[in-house]
C-alpha positions in Angstrom: 146.8 102.5 181.1 148.8 100.4 178.5 146.7 98.9 175.7 145.6 95.3 176.5 147.2 94.0 173.2 150.6 95.0 174.5 150.5 91.7 176.4 151.9 90.5 173.0 154.2 93.4 172.2 157.3 92.7 170.0 159.5 92.6 173.1 157.4 90.0 174.8 157.2 88.1 171.6 161.1 88.1 171.6 160.9 86.6 175.1 158.9 83.6 173.7 161.5 83.2 170.9 164.3 83.2 173.5 162.6 80.5 175.6 162.0 78.4 172.5 165.6 78.8 171.5 166.8 77.4 175.0 164.3 74.6 174.9 165.1 73.7 171.2 168.5 75.0 169.9 167.4 74.4 166.3 164.6 76.9 166.7 165.5 80.0 164.3 164.8 83.1 166.4 165.7 85.2 163.3 163.1 83.6 161.2 160.4 84.0 164.0 161.3 87.9 164.4 161.5 88.7 160.8 159.1 91.5 160.1 157.2 90.6 163.3 157.2 94.1 164.8 155.5 95.6 161.8 153.2 92.7 161.5 152.2 93.0 165.1 151.5 96.8 165.2 147.9 96.9 163.5 146.7 93.9 165.3 144.6 93.5 168.5 145.3 91.1 171.3 143.6 87.9 169.9 144.9 88.6 166.4 148.4 89.0 167.8 148.1 85.7 169.7 147.3 83.9 166.5 150.0 85.4 164.6 152.6 84.3 167.3 151.0 80.9 167.2 151.6 80.8 163.4 155.2 81.9 163.7 156.0 79.3 166.5 154.5 76.5 164.6 156.4 77.6 161.5 159.7 77.2 163.3 159.3 74.0 165.1 159.2 70.3 164.1 155.9 69.4 162.4 155.1 66.2 164.5 152.7 67.2 167.1 154.1 65.3 170.1 157.6 66.4 169.3 156.3 69.9 169.1 154.3 69.8 172.4 157.4 68.5 174.2 159.3 71.4 173.1 156.5 73.8 174.1 156.5 72.2 177.5 160.2 72.9 178.1 159.6 76.6 177.7 157.2 76.8 180.7 158.3 78.4 184.1 159.1 75.7 186.6 158.0 77.7 189.5 157.2 81.2 190.7 161.0 81.9 191.0 161.8 80.9 187.5 162.0 84.2 185.6 163.2 82.7 182.2 160.3 80.3 181.7 156.9 81.4 180.2 153.8 82.0 182.2 150.7 84.3 182.0 149.6 85.5 178.5 152.8 84.4 176.8 151.5 80.8 177.2 148.4 81.4 175.3 149.9 81.1 171.9 151.2 77.7 173.0 147.8 76.4 174.0 146.4 77.6 170.7 148.9 75.4 168.9 147.9 72.4 171.1 144.2 73.1 170.1 145.1 73.2 166.4 147.4 70.2 166.3 146.4 68.0 169.1 143.1 66.3 168.0 144.9 63.3 166.6 147.3 63.1 169.4 144.8 63.3 172.4 146.9 62.0 175.2 149.8 64.2 174.5 147.5 67.2 174.0 145.8 66.7 177.4 149.4 66.5 179.0 150.4 69.8 177.4 147.1 71.6 178.4 147.2 70.3 181.9 150.7 71.9 182.3 150.0 75.0 180.4 146.8 75.8 182.3 149.0 75.9 185.4 150.9 78.8 184.0 148.2 80.6 182.2 144.8 79.0 181.3 143.9 76.5 178.7 140.2 77.2 178.8 139.9 78.3 175.3 142.3 75.6 174.0 140.1 72.7 175.6 137.1 73.7 173.7 137.8 72.2 170.3 138.3 69.0 172.1 134.9 69.2 173.7 133.4 70.0 170.3 135.2 67.0 168.4 136.0 64.6 171.1 133.3 65.3 173.5 133.0 62.0 175.4 136.8 61.5 175.7 137.4 65.0 176.8 134.6 64.9 179.4 136.2 61.7 180.8 139.5 63.6 181.0 137.8 66.5 182.6 136.2 64.2 185.3 139.6 62.9 186.1 141.0 66.4 186.5 138.3 67.1 189.3 140.6 65.3 191.7 143.8 67.1 190.6 145.7 68.8 193.4 146.3 72.0 191.5 143.4 74.4 191.7 144.2 75.8 188.1 143.7 72.3 186.6 140.3 71.9 188.5 139.3 75.4 187.5 139.9 74.4 183.9 137.3 71.7 184.2 134.5 74.1 185.0 135.6 77.2 183.0 136.7 75.5 179.9 133.4 73.5 179.7 131.3 76.6 180.1 128.6 76.6 177.4 128.9 80.4 176.8 132.5 81.3 177.8 133.4 84.8 176.7 136.0 84.9 174.0 136.1 81.1 174.1 133.5 80.4 171.3 130.0 79.2 172.5 129.3 75.5 172.9 125.4 75.7 173.1 125.0 72.0 172.5 126.3 71.7 176.1 123.1 73.3 177.3 120.9 70.5 175.9 119.6 67.7 177.9 121.3 65.6 179.5 123.4 68.5 180.3 126.8 66.8 180.3 128.7 69.3 182.2 126.6 69.4 185.3 128.1 66.3 186.7 131.4 68.2 186.6 130.0 70.9 188.8 128.5 68.4 191.1 132.2 67.4 192.0 133.4 70.8 192.2 130.8 73.0 193.9 132.3 72.4 197.3 135.9 72.7 196.2 138.2 74.2 198.7 139.4 76.9 196.2 137.5 80.1 195.9 139.0 80.4 192.3 137.3 77.1 191.4 133.9 77.9 193.0 133.8 81.2 191.2 134.2 79.2 188.0 131.4 76.9 189.0 129.2 80.0 189.5 130.1 81.3 186.1 129.1 77.9 184.5 125.7 78.0 186.4 125.1 81.5 185.3 125.5 80.3 181.6 122.9 77.8 182.2 120.6 80.3 183.9 120.1 82.2 180.6 118.2 79.0 179.1 117.4 76.8 182.1 116.6 79.0 185.0 114.5 76.3 186.9 117.4 73.8 186.5 119.8 76.2 188.0 117.6 77.2 190.9 116.7 73.5 191.7 120.4 72.6 191.7 121.3 75.3 194.1 118.6 74.6 196.3 119.6 70.9 196.4 123.2 71.8 197.2 122.1 74.0 200.1 120.0 71.3 201.5 122.6 68.7 201.3 125.3 71.0 202.9 123.4 73.4 205.2 126.6 74.2 207.2 128.6 75.2 204.0 128.3 79.1 204.1 130.4 79.4 200.9 127.3 78.1 199.0 125.6 81.5 199.5 128.3 83.3 197.7 128.4 80.8 194.9 124.5 80.8 194.5 124.4 84.7 194.4 127.1 84.9 191.8 125.4 82.1 189.7 122.0 83.9 189.8 123.3 87.3 188.9 121.7 87.3 185.5 118.4 86.2 187.0 118.7 88.7 189.8 119.3 91.5 187.3 116.0 90.3 185.3 114.0 90.2 188.6 113.5 86.4 188.4 111.0 85.8 191.4 112.6 82.4 192.0 116.1 83.7 192.1 115.1 86.6 194.3 113.5 84.2 196.8 116.4 81.8 196.7 119.0 84.5 197.6 116.7 86.0 200.1 115.3 89.2 198.7 111.7 90.2 199.4 109.1 91.2 197.0 109.5 94.6 195.2 105.7 95.2 195.8 106.4 96.4 199.3 109.0 98.8 198.2 108.2 102.5 197.6 110.5 104.7 195.6 109.7 108.1 197.5 112.2 110.3 195.7 114.5 110.0 192.6 116.5 112.9 191.4 119.7 113.6 189.4 122.3 116.1 190.4 122.1 117.8 186.9 120.3 117.3 183.6 123.4 116.8 181.5 126.8 115.3 181.8 129.9 115.5 179.6 131.8 112.6 178.3 134.5 111.8 180.9 132.3 113.2 183.6 130.0 111.5 186.2 126.2 111.7 186.6 125.2 112.0 190.3 121.8 110.5 191.5 120.0 110.3 194.7 116.9 108.3 195.9 114.9 107.4 199.0 113.4 104.0 199.1 110.9 102.9 201.9 109.9 99.4 203.0 106.1 99.9 203.2 105.5 96.4 204.6 105.2 95.3 208.2 108.2 92.7 207.8 111.9 93.2 207.0 112.8 93.2 203.5 116.3 92.7 202.0 116.5 95.2 199.1 118.8 94.9 196.0 119.3 98.3 194.4 120.7 98.2 190.8 120.2 100.7 187.9 120.0 100.6 184.3 121.7 103.2 182.0 119.8 103.4 178.7 122.6 104.3 176.3 121.8 106.1 173.0 123.0 104.1 169.9 124.2 105.4 166.7 120.6 104.9 165.1 119.0 107.0 168.0 117.5 104.1 169.9 118.2 103.3 173.5 119.9 100.3 174.8 119.9 99.3 178.5 122.8 98.0 180.4 122.3 97.0 184.1 124.9 98.2 186.7 125.2 96.8 190.2 124.4 99.2 193.2 124.2 97.8 196.6 122.0 95.9 199.1 120.5 96.6 202.5 118.1 95.0 205.0 115.2 97.3 205.6 113.1 97.0 208.8 109.4 97.5 208.5 108.6 101.1 207.6 112.4 102.0 207.3 113.7 104.4 204.7 116.9 104.0 202.7 118.7 107.1 201.3 121.1 106.3 198.6 123.6 108.7 196.8 125.8 107.7 194.0 127.4 108.5 190.6 127.8 106.9 187.3 131.0 107.5 185.4 131.0 108.1 181.7 134.8 107.8 181.3 135.7 106.5 178.1 136.2 102.7 177.9 137.2 100.5 175.1 134.1 98.2 175.4 131.5 101.0 174.7 131.0 103.7 172.1 129.2 106.7 173.7 126.9 108.7 171.4 125.7 112.3 172.4 122.0 112.9 173.1 119.4 111.8 175.4 120.0 108.8 177.7 118.0 107.7 180.7 118.8 106.0 184.1 116.3 103.6 185.6 116.3 102.4 189.2 115.8 98.7 189.8 114.7 97.5 193.2 114.6 93.7 193.6 114.5 93.3 189.9 111.5 95.7 189.5 112.0 98.7 187.3 110.8 102.1 188.4 110.2 105.1 186.1 113.5 106.5 184.6 114.9 110.0 184.4 116.3 111.3 181.3 119.6 113.3 181.0 121.8 114.4 178.0 125.2 113.2 177.3 127.5 115.7 175.5 131.1 116.4 174.7 
């Protein structure tokens, strides 16, 4: 698979330059491209984005509203427009607006509104929430009614307190929780894309205010009992709480108590696995109660770190409704294919079954080359 950083390859950077030249004939593509290929080579994705933003800024008029106007002319007008910019190529443009738009708020908001429709301005809106919070929140409330789902999704995703890659805004977690009023307007949005973002936002809150999240979800369900989409939203919003076995989250989503579940057998296909291979496992669960129980099976891999200690990561398994006394036989495997987000270390690891949030005794295995 091609490295993610190649979303900003030299060839794609030249596409940005070509679009800027069409939008602003005075733009110097030669100056933009000078030494760029070698400069990009050692950089990762976000570093490349920042470098391209630097180059673009350096080749455009310095007055922000004039600059933003040129940037907007480079955007794809519709799906059939192959010359205009969309996708990752818009990211450097949003970065420039974030850098230069603080003292030109209205023009910056127009630019981000249009750019998010071609990519996402979720990272670029965050400096405005940090420096111009009340004014930005007012703009976000207005965008809740925007006809484009990408703009509405910017409202909930861009204001997340703990947005990955976006720089945390932990102050938004503090009372009176200013972003929750935005979610009140969006939790029944017709777009799955927007509702998924609402659930991500609530999941951020669940890490610090679990009771608040559960109360909010219960109230939404009570107010709209016929809206079946809320079940999916609630499940996704509670995923961190469910992994942790939070009793209130388990009850809200409809899982029974783990006390009635018996792990009759748990075994591994082999005691060791090579990097790039997969570890097979099998277990049998029995519902020992006299009532049906909805069961959530997850598992944690306790990865060996460089210092020899073990660090757990929970992986999603599957769910099943078990009748009274029913047994559930599960067979599966966990891949140890190399990934860019994890460094594997040889040695003893372990796998730990999790049933409705309750941890059962783990089994050890050896990861080798």
